[in-house]
N, C-alpha and C positions, 0 to 999 in steps of 0.2 A: 574734547579728544574722545572719551569714551563713546559718544554718540555717533563722531565719526567712524570709528571702528566698528560700531553696531551696523550703521548705513553700508559700509562697504563689505563687511560679511553677508548682510540680507543681499544685496545686488549680487554676490559671488553665488550664494547658495540659490538664488533665481534664476541665476544664467545656468547652472548646471541641471536644476530640476526641468528648465525649458529645454534643454538637449536630450534630456532623457526620455525614453519611452517605456512603458509596462504594457506587457502580454496578460490580459486576464482573462483564464477560459474554463471552461466546464465541460464533460462530457463523460461517457461510459467506458468501463474497462473491463476485460475477462482475463482470470487468473487461474492457474491451477496448482496451488501451494501442495507442497510435499514435505511431510514430517519424518525426519529420521530419527525415530523414538526407540530405543532398545527394547521398551517395553511392549512392542507390536511387531517385533523381529523384521521381516522383509515386507510388510505391508505397510507403503509409504504415502499413499493418497487415497482420497474417497472419491471427489469429484472436482469439476470445474466450476468456477463461481464469477457470478457478474459482480460489478462496483461501480461506484461513481466516484468520480475525480474531479478537483479543482486544483487549478496550476496558475501560478503567477512567474513572471520572468521580467527582471529589471535589465533594461539595455541602454547603457550610456551611448552617446552618438560613436558609431564607427566601432563599436566594442567586438572582439573577438572571442571573448571569455566572459559568460554571464551568470550570475546567480537565479535560480529557479527554486521556488518554494511549491511542493506538492502535497496536499491533503487526500487520502482516498478513504473511504468506507466499504466495507465488502464482509459479507457472510461466510467466514470460511469454515470447511467441513474437515476436520483434522481426526486421524486414528489415535487414542491414548492410550488403550490397553488392551490385552487380550482377555478371552474368557476361559480362562484355565488353560488345559491343553487341547482346546479345541481350533478350528481356523477362524472362529468367529472374534470378530474386533469390536470393542465399542468406540465409535466415534463420537467426538463432541461438536456441536454445532455454536462457533463462536460470532459475534459481533465484534469486526476487527477495525481498527483505525490506524491508518500508517500516515505519519507526518516525516517528510524528509526534505532535505535542503541540498539541491543538486549544485555542482560547479559544472559547467557545459560550455565546451568549446563550440563558437557559432561562425557556420561557413555560408555565404551567400551564395547560391546558385543562379542560373539564368532565369528570366521572366518572375524575378522577387521571389523566388522560393529559397527555403533554408535550410540547413541541415545542423541539429544539435547533438551533442555527444558527450557524455562524461560520465563521474561519478557522485554518489550521494550517499550523505550519513542522516541518520535519524532513530525514529523510534515507533514501536507497534504497541497499541494498547489491544488487548484481546478480554472479552468477557463472554463466557460461557453461557449459553441460553436453553439449549435441549441435547437430548443425546439420539442416537440411533445404532443398530448394528449392521456390520457388513459380514458377507461369509455365507456359506451354505447354510440353509434353513435360518433366514436372518430376522424371524420374527420373535419376539419376545410377549411375554404377557404382562408384566409389570416392571416398573423401575420404581425402587424405594431409596430415597435420598437421606441419608443420616447427618448431612451438611447442610448449613443454612444457605451457603451460595454456593454458585458454580465456581470453576477454577477463572482466576483473575490473574493477569500477567502484563507487565512492562516490560520490553526487552528492547535492546538496541539493533539497529537495523542498518546495513550497508545494499547499496545498489549500484547496478550498471544502467545507464539508459541511453537510447538513441532514439531521435524524433524528427520526421520528414513534416516541414511546414510549407503550406502553400496557400495563396491568396485565393479566397472563395469570389470577390466580386471586385471589379474597378471603380465602383461607387462608393465603397466605404471599407474602413480598415479591419476587415474581417478575415481571419486565415483559418484553416484546417490543420491541425496537427494530428499526425498517424505516428505512434509511438510503440516502443516495444521497451522492456525493462526486465530485468532480474532481481529480485529481492533477497536478500538472506539474512536470517534472524538465527541466534544462538541463544537457548534458554538455559540459564545457569541452573544448578543444581538447587533443589529448595526443597523443603517439608512439604508433604502431602497437604493440599488444602480442600480435598472433597473427599467425601467417602459415597460410594452406592453400592447398591444390592440389585441383581439383576435376575429374575425367575423367567427362563426362557420357556420355548413351546412345549418342552419335554419335562417340565416341571423342576430343571436342574436349578440351584441357588448358587449364585457367584457373589461373594463378597467381595468389591472392587477397591482398590485406593489409587484412582486414576490421577496422573499430573503430567505436564507437560515438560520434556526435557529433551536434549540432543539440538538437533539442528532443523531448519525450515529452510526451502527454497520455494521461491513462488514466481516463475515465469509468466509474463501478462503482456497483453497486448491492449491499445487505447487509442481513442479518438477525442480529441478536445477542439471544441470551436472557441477561439479567440478573438477578442476585441483588442485593437492596439490602442492604448490611450497615449497621446501625445505625439500621435505619428506625424512624421514631417513629408510624407507623401502627398502628391497632389491627385485626386480623384476627379 
């Protein structure tokens, strides 16, 4: 009896797997992270940044709602504190890793094109790597680090996403995804994790205790080249 149930379960799972498709892709992204931090006043962003994105979508047969896992690495540059009463802002360069799980509606269009859109939840990991200054006369002479490590943070993240997918060739199940998304993170209040002193080009000394706080928005665009495993289309 147990062997019969095991065989039936294996056949059922095999049938489900045979009907499913998985899109696996990789490609570049470009984002514009903006930090809304009360320590820097109205200075919300530093610059746009490139990134690399890996994405997987599981697609049961005839599904109109599918899960997508996305992982993206990018070098964020965020303002974290002002230098005294000046208009200068200390930026920190972060290595950032975002992991998101999306639930997306899937709509099949003409000529095997597809449209995906939906919401995602996940987390972002950020590790500081270096610093720079923004504002007038933005050079400095030296940076004195009092802490052993740069700022590190793991924060929850939500996202809006839309993606247009079209076939690249009729000879293989290869597709190109063109997407836009908006990521939102909130940095919970925490103790200062890093201390720094800056001597600027006028020999002024600033003793700073920067930290991430407040909100961050990151609108971005991306391209992903997919291969569709388990495709039932005939080429």
